[in-house]
C-alpha positions in Angstrom: 0.0 0.0 0.0 1.3 3.5 -0.9 1.8 6.1 1.8 -0.7 8.9 1.9 0.9 12.1 0.5 -0.1 15.6 1.3 -1.8 17.3 -1.7 0.9 19.9 -2.1 3.6 17.2 -2.3 1.5 15.2 -4.8 1.1 18.2 -7.1 4.9 18.9 -7.0 5.8 15.3 -7.6 3.5 15.3 -10.6 5.4 18.3 -12.0 8.7 16.7 -11.5 7.4 13.5 -13.2 6.2 15.4 -16.3 9.3 17.5 -16.6 11.7 14.6 -16.2 9.7 12.5 -18.7 10.0 15.4 -21.2 13.8 15.7 -20.6 14.2 11.9 -21.1 12.4 12.3 -24.5 14.9 14.9 -25.4 17.7 12.5 -24.7 18.7 13.5 -21.1 20.0 11.0 -18.7 20.2 13.2 -15.6 18.5 16.3 -14.2 19.5 18.6 -11.4 17.3 20.1 -8.7 18.1 23.5 -10.1 16.8 22.5 -13.5 13.6 20.9 -12.0 13.1 24.1 -10.1 13.5 26.3 -13.2 11.1 24.2 -15.3 8.5 23.8 -12.6 8.8 27.2 -10.8 9.6 25.4 -7.5 12.5 26.4 -5.3 15.4 23.9 -5.8 15.7 23.5 -2.0 12.0 22.4 -2.0 12.7 20.0 -4.9 15.5 18.3 -2.9 13.3 18.1 0.2 10.4 16.5 -1.7 12.6 13.9 -3.4 14.3 13.1 0.0 10.8 12.7 1.4 10.1 9.8 -1.0 13.6 8.3 -0.4 15.2 9.4 -3.7 18.6 11.0 -3.7 20.9 12.4 -6.3 24.6 12.5 -6.9 26.6 15.7 -6.2 27.8 17.2 -9.5 25.5 14.9 -11.5 22.0 15.4 -10.2 19.3 12.8 -10.3 19.2 9.9 -12.7 16.2 10.8 -14.9 14.9 7.3 -15.6 15.2 6.2 -12.0 13.4 9.4 -10.8 10.5 8.8 -13.2 10.2 5.2 -12.0 10.3 6.3 -8.3 7.6 8.9 -8.7 5.5 6.6 -10.9 5.5 4.1 -8.1 4.7 6.7 -5.4 1.8 8.1 -7.4 0.5 4.8 -8.6 0.9 5.5 -12.3 1.8 2.0 -13.3 -1.8 1.0 -14.0 -4.0 2.4 -16.8 -7.0 4.5 -16.0 -10.0 4.6 -18.2 -11.7 7.9 -18.8 -15.3 8.7 -19.8 -15.3 12.0 -21.7 -18.6 13.9 -22.0 -18.6 16.6 -24.7 -17.6 16.1 -28.3 -17.2 19.7 -29.3 -13.9 21.4 -30.1 -12.5 21.0 -26.6 -13.6 17.4 -26.1 -12.3 16.5 -29.6 -8.9 17.9 -28.7 -8.8 16.0 -25.4 -9.8 12.8 -27.1 -7.1 13.2 -29.8 -4.3 13.9 -27.2 -1.3 11.8 -27.5 0.0 12.8 -24.1 -2.7 11.2 -21.9 -1.9 7.6 -23.0 1.8 8.2 -22.2 0.8 9.1 -18.7 -1.5 6.0 -18.2 -4.8 7.7 -19.0 -7.0 6.3 -21.8 -10.0 8.1 -23.2 -12.2 4.9 -23.4 -15.4 6.5 -24.5 -16.7 9.9 -25.6 -20.4 10.9 -25.1 -22.6 13.6 -26.3 -26.4 14.2 -26.5 -26.2 16.1 -29.8 -27.5 13.9 -32.6 -25.1 15.7 -35.0 -22.1 14.5 -33.0 -23.2 11.0 -32.0 -21.8 8.4 -34.3 -18.9 10.6 -35.6 -15.3 9.9 -34.7 -13.1 12.1 -32.5 -9.6 10.9 -32.1 -10.0 7.2 -32.8 -13.3 7.0 -30.8 -16.8 6.8 -32.0 -19.0 9.2 -30.0 -21.8 7.5 -28.1 -25.1 9.0 -26.9 -25.0 10.2 -23.2 -27.7 7.6 -22.4 -25.0 4.9 -22.7 -22.8 6.4 -19.9 -24.1 4.0 -17.2 -23.5 0.9 -19.3 -20.1 2.0 -20.4 -18.8 2.8 -16.9 -20.0 -0.5 -15.6 -18.4 -2.5 -18.5 -15.1 -0.5 -18.8 -14.5 0.4 -15.1 -14.2 4.1 -16.0 -13.4 5.7 -12.7 -12.5 9.2 -14.1 -14.9 11.5 -15.9 -14.1 14.6 -17.9 -16.7 17.3 -18.4 -16.0 19.3 -21.6 -19.6 20.4 -22.2 -21.2 23.9 -22.3 -21.4 25.3 -18.8 -25.2 25.0 -18.8 -24.9 21.2 -19.0 -22.1 20.6 -16.5 -24.1 20.1 -13.3 -26.5 17.6 -15.0 -23.5 15.7 -16.5 -21.8 15.6 -13.1 -25.0 14.1 -11.6 -25.0 11.4 -14.3 -21.4 10.6 -13.7 -21.9 10.2 -10.0 -24.9 8.0 -10.5 -22.9 5.9 -12.9 -20.2 5.3 -10.3 -17.5 7.7 -11.4 -15.6 9.0 -8.4 -13.1 11.4 -9.9 -14.3 14.3 -12.2 -12.2 16.8 -14.1 -14.4 19.8 -14.8 -13.3 22.0 -17.8 -16.2 24.4 -17.3 -16.4 27.4 -15.0 -19.3 25.9 -13.1 -18.9 25.0 -9.4 -20.2 21.5 -9.3 -22.4 20.3 -6.4 -21.6 16.6 -5.8 -21.3 14.3 -2.7 -18.3 14.8 -0.5 -16.7 11.6 -1.5 -16.4 12.7 -5.1 -13.0 14.1 -6.1 -13.6 17.1 -8.4 -10.7 19.0 -10.1 -11.6 22.2 -11.9 -9.4 22.7 -14.9 -9.4 26.5 -15.4 -6.9 27.9 -17.9 -8.0 31.5 -17.0 -6.5 31.0 -13.5 -3.1 30.6 -15.0 -3.6 33.5 -17.3 -4.6 35.7 -14.4 -1.5 34.6 -12.5 0.6 35.4 -15.6 -1.1 38.8 -15.9 -0.3 39.6 -12.2 3.3 38.6 -12.8 3.6 40.8 -15.9 2.0 43.7 -14.0 4.5 43.3 -11.1 7.5 43.2 -13.6 6.1 46.3 -15.4 5.8 48.2 -12.1 9.3 47.2 -11.0 10.8 48.4 -14.3 9.0 51.8 -14.2 
């Protein structure tokens, strides 16, 4: 059984994992805490503390062995298994998510895509034929889809969340700006690109004021 990690540490380990995987794809064998800090925006001292906390150490002057680091974090985060995803919404956003080549590399598979628009049902997004939303219950039961992605118009998000909960999905990624009302045991993650943009705007404002 894996140890329970604090959410902050989990989020940081995920960033180290993604960054190191990308460096491996670029041909790198090792990575330093300074580099991980620069790529993730996390203080290198915190990087070393986090990796020490999971029992992973580097070599002075060399850094961390990239492949070993990825494997260590993969084990800690439970990323060795594959997770099936039910994606609701076959519009532009949903189609882009379904066609992503990054998710499968991270162990996440878009197993089914759903919509209630007759014009979208039956067409293919990525390599997946869109099913009618009425088939969600059956699909979740058969494919053990424990993660749901909501990529619908905001007006439909709450209804879709309810359908996902009733179908047995326990983790929901919400790409809309709606605050979902779901039972407490449902893990909801709001994916909000505007939050990062606002953070960037604040940073640019601060830089501009410092330069004036």
